[in-house]
PQR file with spaces between the fields and no chain letter, atoms N, CA, C, O and H, PARSE charges and radii, in Angstrom:
ATOM       1  N    MET     1     -17.736   43.384  -51.585 -0.4000 1.5000
ATOM       2  CA   MET     1     -17.691   42.812  -50.260 -0.0000 2.0000
ATOM       3  C    MET     1     -18.446   41.485  -50.305  0.5500 1.7000
ATOM       4  O    MET     1     -19.482   41.374  -50.961 -0.5500 1.4000
ATOM       5  N    SER     2     -17.930   40.497  -49.615 -0.4000 1.5000
ATOM       6  CA   SER     2     -18.567   39.188  -49.663 -0.0000 2.0000
ATOM       7  C    SER     2     -19.923   39.203  -48.968  0.5500 1.7000
ATOM       8  O    SER     2     -20.221   40.091  -48.169 -0.5500 1.4000
ATOM       9  H    SER     2     -17.089   40.586  -49.082  0.4000 1.0000
ATOM      10  N    GLY     3     -20.734   38.203  -49.289 -0.4000 1.5000
ATOM      11  CA   GLY     3     -22.049   38.091  -48.680 -0.0000 2.0000
ATOM      12  C    GLY     3     -21.977   37.946  -47.172  0.5500 1.7000
ATOM      13  O    GLY     3     -22.821   38.482  -46.454 -0.5500 1.4000
ATOM      14  H    GLY     3     -20.491   37.482  -49.938  0.4000 1.0000
ATOM      15  N    LYS     4     -20.972   37.226  -46.684 -0.4000 1.5000
ATOM      16  CA   LYS     4     -20.814   37.045  -45.237 -0.0000 2.0000
ATOM      17  C    LYS     4     -20.525   38.380  -44.562  0.5500 1.7000
ATOM      18  O    LYS     4     -21.048   38.654  -43.482 -0.5500 1.4000
ATOM      19  H    LYS     4     -20.286   36.791  -47.267  0.4000 1.0000
ATOM      20  N    ILE     5     -19.705   39.204  -45.182 -0.4000 1.5000
ATOM      21  CA   ILE     5     -19.407   40.510  -44.596 -0.0000 2.0000
ATOM      22  C    ILE     5     -20.653   41.384  -44.630  0.5500 1.7000
ATOM      23  O    ILE     5     -20.906   42.136  -43.689 -0.5500 1.4000
ATOM      24  H    ILE     5     -19.280   38.982  -46.060  0.4000 1.0000
ATOM      25  N    ASN     6     -21.431   41.295  -45.696 -0.4000 1.5000
ATOM      26  CA   ASN     6     -22.686   42.046  -45.747 -0.0000 2.0000
ATOM      27  C    ASN     6     -23.604   41.640  -44.608  0.5500 1.7000
ATOM      28  O    ASN     6     -24.230   42.493  -43.978 -0.5500 1.4000
ATOM      29  H    ASN     6     -21.226   40.684  -46.461  0.4000 1.0000
ATOM      30  N    GLU     7     -23.689   40.332  -44.337 -0.4000 1.5000
ATOM      31  CA   GLU     7     -24.500   39.861  -43.213 -0.0000 2.0000
ATOM      32  C    GLU     7     -23.989   40.447  -41.904  0.5500 1.7000
ATOM      33  O    GLU     7     -24.767   40.859  -41.044 -0.5500 1.4000
ATOM      34  H    GLU     7     -23.180   39.640  -44.849  0.4000 1.0000
ATOM      35  N    LEU     8     -22.692   40.475  -41.772 -0.4000 1.5000
ATOM      36  CA   LEU     8     -22.073   41.006  -40.553 -0.0000 2.0000
ATOM      37  C    LEU     8     -22.362   42.492  -40.404  0.5500 1.7000
ATOM      38  O    LEU     8     -22.738   42.943  -39.322 -0.5500 1.4000
ATOM      39  H    LEU     8     -22.059   40.140  -42.470  0.4000 1.0000
ATOM      40  N    VAL     9     -22.194   43.248  -41.466 -0.4000 1.5000
ATOM      41  CA   VAL     9     -22.408   44.694  -41.432 -0.0000 2.0000
ATOM      42  C    VAL     9     -23.852   45.009  -41.052  0.5500 1.7000
ATOM      43  O    VAL     9     -24.111   45.973  -40.331 -0.5500 1.4000
ATOM      44  H    VAL     9     -21.889   42.881  -42.345  0.4000 1.0000
ATOM      45  N    GLU    10     -24.778   44.207  -41.530 -0.4000 1.5000
ATOM      46  CA   GLU    10     -26.188   44.448  -41.259 -0.0000 2.0000
ATOM      47  C    GLU    10     -26.651   43.831  -39.937  0.5500 1.7000
ATOM      48  O    GLU    10     -27.778   44.070  -39.505 -0.5500 1.4000
ATOM      49  H    GLU    10     -24.568   43.423  -42.115  0.4000 1.0000
ATOM      50  N    GLY    11     -25.803   43.052  -39.305 -0.4000 1.5000
ATOM      51  CA   GLY    11     -26.180   42.342  -38.088 -0.0000 2.0000
ATOM      52  C    GLY    11     -26.285   43.230  -36.859  0.5500 1.7000
ATOM      53  O    GLY    11     -25.607   44.253  -36.751 -0.5500 1.4000
ATOM      54  H    GLY    11     -24.887   42.857  -39.656  0.4000 1.0000
ATOM      55  N    LYS    12     -27.144   42.822  -35.939 -0.4000 1.5000
ATOM      56  CA   LYS    12     -27.368   43.588  -34.718 -0.0000 2.0000
ATOM      57  C    LYS    12     -26.234   43.433  -33.715  0.5500 1.7000
ATOM      58  O    LYS    12     -26.073   44.274  -32.830 -0.5500 1.4000
ATOM      59  H    LYS    12     -27.694   41.992  -36.027  0.4000 1.0000
ATOM      60  N    LYS    13     -25.446   42.370  -33.842 -0.4000 1.5000
ATOM      61  CA   LYS    13     -24.363   42.125  -32.898 -0.0000 2.0000
ATOM      62  C    LYS    13     -23.030   42.708  -33.366  0.5500 1.7000
ATOM      63  O    LYS    13     -22.009   42.543  -32.699 -0.5500 1.4000
ATOM      64  H    LYS    13     -25.577   41.687  -34.561  0.4000 1.0000
ATOM      65  N    ARG    14     -23.042   43.378  -34.494 -0.4000 1.5000
ATOM      66  CA   ARG    14     -21.805   43.940  -35.028 -0.0000 2.0000
ATOM      67  C    ARG    14     -21.103   44.868  -34.051  0.5500 1.7000
ATOM      68  O    ARG    14     -19.875   44.822  -33.973 -0.5500 1.4000
ATOM      69  H    ARG    14     -23.871   43.512  -35.036  0.4000 1.0000
ATOM      70  N    PRO    15     -21.815   45.717  -33.292 -0.5600 1.5000
ATOM      71  CA   PRO    15     -21.105   46.583  -32.334  0.2800 2.0000
ATOM      72  C    PRO    15     -20.266   45.795  -31.324  0.5500 1.7000
ATOM      73  O    PRO    15     -19.218   46.267  -30.884 -0.5500 1.4000
ATOM      74  N    LEU    16     -20.726   44.606  -30.961 -0.4000 1.5000
ATOM      75  CA   LEU    16     -19.954   43.770  -30.043 -0.0000 2.0000
ATOM      76  C    LEU    16     -18.667   43.297  -30.699  0.5500 1.7000
ATOM      77  O    LEU    16     -17.610   43.284  -30.068 -0.5500 1.4000
ATOM      78  H    LEU    16     -21.577   44.223  -31.319  0.4000 1.0000
ATOM      79  N    LEU    17     -18.755   42.908  -31.963 -0.4000 1.5000
ATOM      80  CA   LEU    17     -17.572   42.483  -32.701 -0.0000 2.0000
ATOM      81  C    LEU    17     -16.622   43.664  -32.888  0.5500 1.7000
ATOM      82  O    LEU    17     -15.412   43.521  -32.712 -0.5500 1.4000
ATOM      83  H    LEU    17     -19.613   42.919  -32.476  0.4000 1.0000
ATOM      84  N    ASP    18     -17.159   44.814  -33.240 -0.4000 1.5000
ATOM      85  CA   ASP    18     -16.317   45.997  -33.423 -0.0000 2.0000
ATOM      86  C    ASP    18     -15.575   46.341  -32.138  0.5500 1.7000
ATOM      87  O    ASP    18     -14.417   46.757  -32.181 -0.5500 1.4000
ATOM      88  H    ASP    18     -18.141   44.930  -33.384  0.4000 1.0000
ATOM      89  N    LYS    19     -16.228   46.171  -31.007 -0.4000 1.5000
ATOM      90  CA   LYS    19     -15.571   46.419  -29.722 -0.0000 2.0000
ATOM      91  C    LYS    19     -14.419   45.447  -29.513  0.5500 1.7000
ATOM      92  O    LYS    19     -13.356   45.837  -29.030 -0.5500 1.4000
ATOM      93  H    LYS    19     -17.168   45.833  -30.972  0.4000 1.0000
ATOM      94  N    MET    20     -14.624   44.184  -29.875 -0.4000 1.5000
ATOM      95  CA   MET    20     -13.555   43.192  -29.753 -0.0000 2.0000
ATOM      96  C    MET    20     -12.358   43.598  -30.608  0.5500 1.7000
ATOM      97  O    MET    20     -11.210   43.490  -30.176 -0.5500 1.4000
ATOM      98  H    MET    20     -15.487   43.867  -30.268  0.4000 1.0000
ATOM      99  N    ILE    21     -12.635   44.063  -31.819 -0.4000 1.5000
ATOM     100  CA   ILE    21     -11.568   44.491  -32.722 -0.0000 2.0000
ATOM     101  C    ILE    21     -10.836   45.685  -32.123  0.5500 1.7000
ATOM     102  O    ILE    21      -9.606   45.732  -32.130 -0.5500 1.4000
ATOM     103  H    ILE    21     -13.567   44.150  -32.171  0.4000 1.0000
ATOM     104  N    ASP    22     -11.589   46.645  -31.606 -0.4000 1.5000
ATOM     105  CA   ASP    22     -10.989   47.832  -30.991 -0.0000 2.0000
ATOM     106  C    ASP    22     -10.128   47.478  -29.782  0.5500 1.7000
ATOM     107  O    ASP    22      -9.138   48.153  -29.498 -0.5500 1.4000
ATOM     108  H    ASP    22     -12.589   46.607  -31.600  0.4000 1.0000
ATOM     109  N    GLU    23     -10.505   46.425  -29.079 -0.4000 1.5000
ATOM     110  CA   GLU    23      -9.741   45.982  -27.915 -0.0000 2.0000
ATOM     111  C    GLU    23      -8.509   45.168  -28.299  0.5500 1.7000
ATOM     112  O    GLU    23      -7.733   44.771  -27.430 -0.5500 1.4000
ATOM     113  H    GLU    23     -11.308   45.876  -29.310  0.4000 1.0000
ATOM     114  N    GLY    24      -8.325   44.918  -29.595 -0.4000 1.5000
ATOM     115  CA   GLY    24      -7.140   44.211  -30.060 -0.0000 2.0000
ATOM     116  C    GLY    24      -7.251   42.699  -30.060  0.5500 1.7000
ATOM     117  O    GLY    24      -6.239   42.001  -30.115 -0.5500 1.4000
ATOM     118  H    GLY    24      -8.956   45.240  -30.301  0.4000 1.0000
ATOM     119  N    LYS    25      -8.479   42.185  -29.999 -0.4000 1.5000
ATOM     120  CA   LYS    25      -8.654   40.731  -30.064 -0.0000 2.0000
ATOM     121  C    LYS    25      -8.178   40.239  -31.423  0.5500 1.7000
ATOM     122  O    LYS    25      -8.311   40.939  -32.427 -0.5500 1.4000
ATOM     123  H    LYS    25      -9.302   42.752  -29.955  0.4000 1.0000
ATOM     124  N    SER    26      -7.632   39.049  -31.450 -0.4000 1.5000
ATOM     125  CA   SER    26      -7.117   38.489  -32.699 -0.0000 2.0000
ATOM     126  C    SER    26      -8.263   38.160  -33.657  0.5500 1.7000
ATOM     127  O    SER    26      -9.409   37.987  -33.244 -0.5500 1.4000
ATOM     128  H    SER    26      -7.524   38.480  -30.635  0.4000 1.0000
ATOM     129  N    ALA    27      -7.925   38.080  -34.941 -0.4000 1.5000
ATOM     130  CA   ALA    27      -8.920   37.706  -35.948 -0.0000 2.0000
ATOM     131  C    ALA    27      -9.479   36.322  -35.630  0.5500 1.7000
ATOM     132  O    ALA    27     -10.670   36.080  -35.826 -0.5500 1.4000
ATOM     133  H    ALA    27      -6.993   38.221  -35.276  0.4000 1.0000
ATOM     134  N    ALA    28      -8.636   35.412  -35.141 -0.4000 1.5000
ATOM     135  CA   ALA    28      -9.088   34.062  -34.799 -0.0000 2.0000
ATOM     136  C    ALA    28     -10.124   34.112  -33.673  0.5500 1.7000
ATOM     137  O    ALA    28     -11.125   33.398  -33.727 -0.5500 1.4000
ATOM     138  H    ALA    28      -7.668   35.609  -34.982  0.4000 1.0000
ATOM     139  N    LYS    29      -9.894   34.944  -32.658 -0.4000 1.5000
ATOM     140  CA   LYS    29     -10.861   35.082  -31.562 -0.0000 2.0000
ATOM     141  C    LYS    29     -12.170   35.670  -32.079  0.5500 1.7000
ATOM     142  O    LYS    29     -13.251   35.245  -31.669 -0.5500 1.4000
ATOM     143  H    LYS    29      -9.081   35.524  -32.614  0.4000 1.0000
ATOM     144  N    CYS    30     -12.072   36.647  -32.978 -0.4000 1.5000
ATOM     145  CA   CYS    30     -13.272   37.270  -33.546 -0.0000 2.0000
ATOM     146  C    CYS    30     -14.060   36.257  -34.378  0.5500 1.7000
ATOM     147  O    CYS    30     -15.290   36.230  -34.322 -0.5500 1.4000
ATOM     148  H    CYS    30     -11.195   36.992  -33.311  0.4000 1.0000
ATOM     149  N    VAL    31     -13.357   35.429  -35.145 -0.4000 1.5000
ATOM     150  CA   VAL    31     -14.014   34.394  -35.944 -0.0000 2.0000
ATOM     151  C    VAL    31     -14.704   33.390  -35.023  0.5500 1.7000
ATOM     152  O    VAL    31     -15.830   32.968  -35.287 -0.5500 1.4000
ATOM     153  H    VAL    31     -12.358   35.452  -35.190  0.4000 1.0000
ATOM     154  N    GLU    32     -14.032   33.015  -33.956 -0.4000 1.5000
ATOM     155  CA   GLU    32     -14.621   32.090  -32.987 -0.0000 2.0000
ATOM     156  C    GLU    32     -15.916   32.669  -32.412  0.5500 1.7000
ATOM     157  O    GLU    32     -16.925   31.973  -32.310 -0.5500 1.4000
ATOM     158  H    GLU    32     -13.117   33.357  -33.742  0.4000 1.0000
ATOM     159  N    TRP    33     -15.873   33.950  -32.039 -0.4000 1.5000
ATOM     160  CA   TRP    33     -17.059   34.617  -31.512 -0.0000 2.0000
ATOM     161  C    TRP    33     -18.189   34.624  -32.542  0.5500 1.7000
ATOM     162  O    TRP    33     -19.344   34.366  -32.204 -0.5500 1.4000
ATOM     163  H    TRP    33     -15.053   34.515  -32.122  0.4000 1.0000
ATOM     164  N    CYS    34     -17.854   34.917  -33.791 -0.4000 1.5000
ATOM     165  CA   CYS    34     -18.864   34.946  -34.855 -0.0000 2.0000
ATOM     166  C    CYS    34     -19.508   33.572  -35.028  0.5500 1.7000
ATOM     167  O    CYS    34     -20.726   33.469  -35.167 -0.5500 1.4000
ATOM     168  H    CYS    34     -16.915   35.127  -34.066  0.4000 1.0000
ATOM     169  N    LYS    35     -18.696   32.526  -35.021 -0.4000 1.5000
ATOM     170  CA   LYS    35     -19.242   31.175  -35.167 -0.0000 2.0000
ATOM     171  C    LYS    35     -20.176   30.845  -34.011  0.5500 1.7000
ATOM     172  O    LYS    35     -21.216   30.217  -34.211 -0.5500 1.4000
ATOM     173  H    LYS    35     -17.705   32.610  -34.908  0.4000 1.0000
ATOM     174  N    GLU    36     -19.813   31.266  -32.806 -0.4000 1.5000
ATOM     175  CA   GLU    36     -20.686   31.040  -31.645 -0.0000 2.0000
ATOM     176  C    GLU    36     -22.006   31.795  -31.786  0.5500 1.7000
ATOM     177  O    GLU    36     -23.013   31.415  -31.188 -0.5500 1.4000
ATOM     178  H    GLU    36     -18.968   31.776  -32.644  0.4000 1.0000
ATOM     179  N    ASN    37     -21.995   32.857  -32.571 -0.4000 1.5000
ATOM     180  CA   ASN    37     -23.194   33.673  -32.782 -0.0000 2.0000
ATOM     181  C    ASN    37     -23.825   33.423  -34.149  0.5500 1.7000
ATOM     182  O    ASN    37     -24.508   34.288  -34.698 -0.5500 1.4000
ATOM     183  H    ASN    37     -21.177   33.166  -33.057  0.4000 1.0000
ATOM     184  N    ARG    38     -23.591   32.244  -34.681 -0.4000 1.5000
ATOM     185  CA   ARG    38     -24.241   31.760  -35.914 -0.0000 2.0000
ATOM     186  C    ARG    38     -23.911   32.557  -37.171  0.5500 1.7000
ATOM     187  O    ARG    38     -24.749   32.707  -38.060 -0.5500 1.4000
ATOM     188  H    ARG    38     -23.036   31.542  -34.234  0.4000 1.0000
ATOM     189  N    LEU    39     -22.695   33.062  -37.236 -0.4000 1.5000
ATOM     190  CA   LEU    39     -22.221   33.703  -38.457 -0.0000 2.0000
ATOM     191  C    LEU    39     -20.836   33.151  -38.770  0.5500 1.7000
ATOM     192  O    LEU    39     -19.822   33.764  -38.437 -0.5500 1.4000
ATOM     193  H    LEU    39     -22.014   32.940  -36.513  0.4000 1.0000
ATOM     194  N    PRO    40     -20.805   31.983  -39.415 -0.5600 1.5000
ATOM     195  CA   PRO    40     -19.510   31.363  -39.688  0.2800 2.0000
ATOM     196  C    PRO    40     -18.706   32.159  -40.712  0.5500 1.7000
ATOM     197  O    PRO    40     -19.112   32.315  -41.864 -0.5500 1.4000
ATOM     198  N    LEU    41     -17.568   32.651  -40.267 -0.4000 1.5000
ATOM     199  CA   LEU    41     -16.658   33.396  -41.136 -0.0000 2.0000
ATOM     200  C    LEU    41     -15.289   32.731  -41.096  0.5500 1.7000
ATOM     201  O    LEU    41     -14.925   32.084  -40.114 -0.5500 1.4000
ATOM     202  H    LEU    41     -17.238   32.524  -39.332  0.4000 1.0000
ATOM     203  N    SER    42     -14.546   32.899  -42.166 -0.4000 1.5000
ATOM     204  CA   SER    42     -13.170   32.420  -42.180 -0.0000 2.0000
ATOM     205  C    SER    42     -12.256   33.526  -41.654  0.5500 1.7000
ATOM     206  O    SER    42     -12.652   34.689  -41.579 -0.5500 1.4000
ATOM     207  H    SER    42     -14.842   33.424  -42.964  0.4000 1.0000
ATOM     208  N    ILE    43     -11.053   33.156  -41.298 -0.4000 1.5000
ATOM     209  CA   ILE    43     -10.092   34.159  -40.831 -0.0000 2.0000
ATOM     210  C    ILE    43      -9.783   35.169  -41.937  0.5500 1.7000
ATOM     211  O    ILE    43      -9.726   36.364  -41.649 -0.5500 1.4000
ATOM     212  H    ILE    43     -10.731   32.211  -41.359  0.4000 1.0000
ATOM     213  N    PRO    44      -9.577   34.738  -43.207 -0.5600 1.5000
ATOM     214  CA   PRO    44      -9.344   35.743  -44.251  0.2800 2.0000
ATOM     215  C    PRO    44     -10.515   36.722  -44.420  0.5500 1.7000
ATOM     216  O    PRO    44     -10.299   37.906  -44.679 -0.5500 1.4000
ATOM     217  N    THR    45     -11.742   36.236  -44.275 -0.4000 1.5000
ATOM     218  CA   THR    45     -12.901   37.120  -44.369 -0.0000 2.0000
ATOM     219  C    THR    45     -12.905   38.115  -43.217  0.5500 1.7000
ATOM     220  O    THR    45     -13.260   39.279  -43.400 -0.5500 1.4000
ATOM     221  H    THR    45     -11.918   35.274  -44.065  0.4000 1.0000
ATOM     222  N    MET    46     -12.512   37.660  -42.032 -0.4000 1.5000
ATOM     223  CA   MET    46     -12.432   38.564  -40.885 -0.0000 2.0000
ATOM     224  C    MET    46     -11.387   39.641  -41.130  0.5500 1.7000
ATOM     225  O    MET    46     -11.621   40.813  -40.837 -0.5500 1.4000
ATOM     226  H    MET    46     -12.224   36.714  -41.883  0.4000 1.0000
ATOM     227  N    TYR    47     -10.228   39.247  -41.668 -0.4000 1.5000
ATOM     228  CA   TYR    47      -9.207   40.246  -41.982 -0.0000 2.0000
ATOM     229  C    TYR    47      -9.726   41.263  -42.994  0.5500 1.7000
ATOM     230  O    TYR    47      -9.424   42.452  -42.892 -0.5500 1.4000
ATOM     231  H    TYR    47     -10.038   38.295  -41.906  0.4000 1.0000
ATOM     232  N    ALA    48     -10.509   40.797  -43.978 -0.4000 1.5000
ATOM     233  CA   ALA    48     -11.089   41.713  -44.969 -0.0000 2.0000
ATOM     234  C    ALA    48     -12.046   42.684  -44.286  0.5500 1.7000
ATOM     235  O    ALA    48     -12.041   43.877  -44.590 -0.5500 1.4000
ATOM     236  H    ALA    48     -10.754   39.831  -44.061  0.4000 1.0000
ATOM     237  N    TYR    49     -12.873   42.175  -43.359 -0.4000 1.5000
ATOM     238  CA   TYR    49     -13.797   43.050  -42.638 -0.0000 2.0000
ATOM     239  C    TYR    49     -13.030   44.086  -41.830  0.5500 1.7000
ATOM     240  O    TYR    49     -13.374   45.268  -41.838 -0.5500 1.4000
ATOM     241  H    TYR    49     -12.877   41.206  -43.112  0.4000 1.0000
ATOM     242  N    ILE    50     -11.997   43.642  -41.136 -0.4000 1.5000
ATOM     243  CA   ILE    50     -11.190   44.566  -40.328 -0.0000 2.0000
ATOM     244  C    ILE    50     -10.570   45.640  -41.229  0.5500 1.7000
ATOM     245  O    ILE    50     -10.540   46.816  -40.863 -0.5500 1.4000
ATOM     246  H    ILE    50     -11.717   42.681  -41.129  0.4000 1.0000
ATOM     247  N    LYS    51     -10.084   45.245  -42.383 -0.4000 1.5000
ATOM     248  CA   LYS    51      -9.480   46.203  -43.327 -0.0000 2.0000
ATOM     249  C    LYS    51     -10.518   47.223  -43.788  0.5500 1.7000
ATOM     250  O    LYS    51     -10.253   48.425  -43.770 -0.5500 1.4000
ATOM     251  H    LYS    51     -10.109   44.291  -42.680  0.4000 1.0000
ATOM     252  N    TRP    52     -11.704   46.751  -44.203 -0.4000 1.5000
ATOM     253  CA   TRP    52     -12.745   47.670  -44.675 -0.0000 2.0000
ATOM     254  C    TRP    52     -13.216   48.590  -43.550  0.5500 1.7000
ATOM     255  O    TRP    52     -13.489   49.770  -43.770 -0.5500 1.4000
ATOM     256  H    TRP    52     -11.919   45.775  -44.217  0.4000 1.0000
ATOM     257  N    ARG    53     -13.306   48.039  -42.357 -0.4000 1.5000
ATOM     258  CA   ARG    53     -13.734   48.851  -41.209 -0.0000 2.0000
ATOM     259  C    ARG    53     -12.710   49.940  -40.916  0.5500 1.7000
ATOM     260  O    ARG    53     -13.070   51.095  -40.693 -0.5500 1.4000
ATOM     261  H    ARG    53     -13.085   47.081  -42.178  0.4000 1.0000
ATOM     262  N    ASN    54     -11.430   49.567  -40.916 -0.4000 1.5000
ATOM     263  CA   ASN    54     -10.376   50.559  -40.673 -0.0000 2.0000
ATOM     264  C    ASN    54     -10.368   51.631  -41.751  0.5500 1.7000
ATOM     265  O    ASN    54     -10.165   52.810  -41.460 -0.5500 1.4000
ATOM     266  H    ASN    54     -11.137   48.628  -41.097  0.4000 1.0000
ATOM     267  N    GLU    55     -10.588   51.224  -42.991 -0.4000 1.5000
ATOM     268  CA   GLU    55     -10.657   52.188  -44.098 -0.0000 2.0000
ATOM     269  C    GLU    55     -11.807   53.169  -43.881  0.5500 1.7000
ATOM     270  O    GLU    55     -11.659   54.369  -44.115 -0.5500 1.4000
ATOM     271  H    GLU    55     -10.753   50.266  -43.228  0.4000 1.0000
ATOM     272  N    ALA    56     -12.944   52.658  -43.436 -0.4000 1.5000
ATOM     273  CA   ALA    56     -14.104   53.524  -43.171 -0.0000 2.0000
ATOM     274  C    ALA    56     -13.779   54.526  -42.065  0.5500 1.7000
ATOM     275  O    ALA    56     -14.119   55.705  -42.170 -0.5500 1.4000
ATOM     276  H    ALA    56     -13.064   51.684  -43.246  0.4000 1.0000
ATOM     277  N    ILE    57     -13.123   54.057  -41.010 -0.4000 1.5000
ATOM     278  CA   ILE    57     -12.779   54.937  -39.889 -0.0000 2.0000
ATOM     279  C    ILE    57     -11.815   56.028  -40.343  0.5500 1.7000
ATOM     280  O    ILE    57     -12.010   57.201  -40.026 -0.5500 1.4000
ATOM     281  H    ILE    57     -12.847   53.100  -40.925  0.4000 1.0000
ATOM     282  N    VAL    58     -10.783   55.647  -41.079 -0.4000 1.5000
ATOM     283  CA   VAL    58      -9.779   56.610  -41.544 -0.0000 2.0000
ATOM     284  C    VAL    58     -10.402   57.660  -42.445  0.5500 1.7000
ATOM     285  O    VAL    58     -10.027   58.831  -42.397 -0.5500 1.4000
ATOM     286  H    VAL    58     -10.624   54.694  -41.336  0.4000 1.0000
ATOM     287  N    ASN    59     -11.363   57.236  -43.274 -0.4000 1.5000
ATOM     288  CA   ASN    59     -11.980   58.160  -44.225 -0.0000 2.0000
ATOM     289  C    ASN    59     -13.232   58.841  -43.682  0.5500 1.7000
ATOM     290  O    ASN    59     -13.893   59.595  -44.397 -0.5500 1.4000
ATOM     291  H    ASN    59     -11.668   56.284  -43.313  0.4000 1.0000
ATOM     292  N    GLY    60     -13.556   58.576  -42.426 -0.4000 1.5000
ATOM     293  CA   GLY    60     -14.719   59.209  -41.818 -0.0000 2.0000
ATOM     294  C    GLY    60     -16.036   58.747  -42.390  0.5500 1.7000
ATOM     295  O    GLY    60     -16.999   59.512  -42.437 -0.5500 1.4000
ATOM     296  H    GLY    60     -13.019   57.963  -41.846  0.4000 1.0000
ATOM     297  N    LEU    61     -16.091   57.502  -42.826 -0.4000 1.5000
ATOM     298  CA   LEU    61     -17.307   56.939  -43.408 -0.0000 2.0000
ATOM     299  C    LEU    61     -17.863   55.862  -42.497  0.5500 1.7000
ATOM     300  O    LEU    61     -17.166   55.361  -41.615 -0.5500 1.4000
ATOM     301  H    LEU    61     -15.309   56.880  -42.788  0.4000 1.0000
ATOM     302  N    THR    62     -19.120   55.510  -42.714 -0.4000 1.5000
ATOM     303  CA   THR    62     -19.637   54.314  -42.062 -0.0000 2.0000
ATOM     304  C    THR    62     -19.291   53.147  -42.953  0.5500 1.7000
ATOM     305  O    THR    62     -19.146   53.312  -44.165 -0.5500 1.4000
ATOM     306  H    THR    62     -19.686   55.918  -43.431  0.4000 1.0000
ATOM     307  N    ILE    63     -19.156   51.980  -42.378 -0.4000 1.5000
ATOM     308  CA   ILE    63     -18.801   50.807  -43.177 -0.0000 2.0000
ATOM     309  C    ILE    63     -19.854   50.529  -44.237  0.5500 1.7000
ATOM     310  O    ILE    63     -19.535   49.983  -45.293 -0.5500 1.4000
ATOM     311  H    ILE    63     -19.273   51.846  -41.394  0.4000 1.0000
ATOM     312  N    GLU    64     -21.104   50.893  -43.974 -0.4000 1.5000
ATOM     313  CA   GLU    64     -22.169   50.678  -44.953 -0.0000 2.0000
ATOM     314  C    GLU    64     -21.891   51.444  -46.246  0.5500 1.7000
ATOM     315  O    GLU    64     -22.265   50.978  -47.323 -0.5500 1.4000
ATOM     316  H    GLU    64     -21.364   51.336  -43.116  0.4000 1.0000
ATOM     317  N    LEU    65     -21.241   52.610  -46.165 -0.4000 1.5000
ATOM     318  CA   LEU    65     -20.951   53.403  -47.360 -0.0000 2.0000
ATOM     319  C    LEU    65     -19.872   52.774  -48.228  0.5500 1.7000
ATOM     320  O    LEU    65     -19.746   53.124  -49.402 -0.5500 1.4000
ATOM     321  H    LEU    65     -20.937   52.988  -45.290  0.4000 1.0000
ATOM     322  N    LEU    66     -19.093   51.851  -47.673 -0.4000 1.5000
ATOM     323  CA   LEU    66     -18.068   51.174  -48.468 -0.0000 2.0000
ATOM     324  C    LEU    66     -18.612   50.006  -49.268  0.5500 1.7000
ATOM     325  O    LEU    66     -17.915   49.465  -50.127 -0.5500 1.4000
ATOM     326  H    LEU    66     -19.196   51.567  -46.720  0.4000 1.0000
ATOM     327  N    GLN    67     -19.848   49.611  -48.999 -0.4000 1.5000
ATOM     328  CA   GLN    67     -20.439   48.506  -49.717 -0.0000 2.0000
ATOM     329  C    GLN    67     -20.734   48.915  -51.154  0.5500 1.7000
ATOM     330  O    GLN    67     -21.205   50.023  -51.411 -0.5500 1.4000
ATOM     331  H    GLN    67     -20.414   50.050  -48.301  0.4000 1.0000
ATOM     332  N    PRO    68     -20.449   47.999  -52.096 -0.5600 1.5000
ATOM     333  CA   PRO    68     -20.792   48.312  -53.489  0.2800 2.0000
ATOM     334  C    PRO    68     -22.306   48.339  -53.664  0.5500 1.7000
ATOM     335  O    PRO    68     -23.027   47.618  -52.975 -0.5500 1.4000
ATOM     336  N    ASN    69     -22.783   49.162  -54.579 -0.4000 1.5000
ATOM     337  CA   ASN    69     -24.238   49.255  -54.852 -0.0000 2.0000
ATOM     338  C    ASN    69     -24.686   48.110  -55.696  0.5500 1.7000
ATOM     339  O    ASN    69     -25.867   48.014  -56.029 -0.5500 1.4000
ATOM     340  H    ASN    69     -22.198   49.748  -55.139  0.4000 1.0000
């Protein structure tokens, strides 16, 4: 997982971003929100985060458990 995604996963505002994703906000809107909150991410990185998050949900894991050691 990229360093930016690690920052996001460990961030205190992540629940707000996760809510946006759950509400169906576009990756571009999520990236815009992240930039406004001082975490500049690219759209491809956001798609990667969304993919890893969905994988965690499907497998009943927390996203932190998907991070490599």
